[in-house]
Residue, then its C-alpha position, 0 to 999 in steps of 0.5 A: m471501489f477506491t475507497w474499498i481498496l483505502e480499506r483494505l490496505k488499513e488492515p495488517s492481513s492484507w499486509a501480510g498477504l502482499s508478503a506473502l504473494a511477493l515471496a510467492v511470485g520470487l520478488n528479493d528483498a530489494e526490490w519489495a522495499a522499491i514496492g514499499q517506496a512507491g506506495a509511499a510515495i503514492a500515499a504522500a501525492v494522494a494525502v496532498v491531493v485528499k481533502e480532509r473530513a470536517a470534524 
């Protein structure tokens, strides 16, 4: 399930959909920026923990 989510997040349409959803529920620019920063922090934490694949 986690792999599926990561694969979807690599697609630009997923980000467009998230943006549209945020607008639909009424998030303002500051709230959307905070969500983006939290997402970046989570991605950074995952990058530190996840082992790289062999080439």
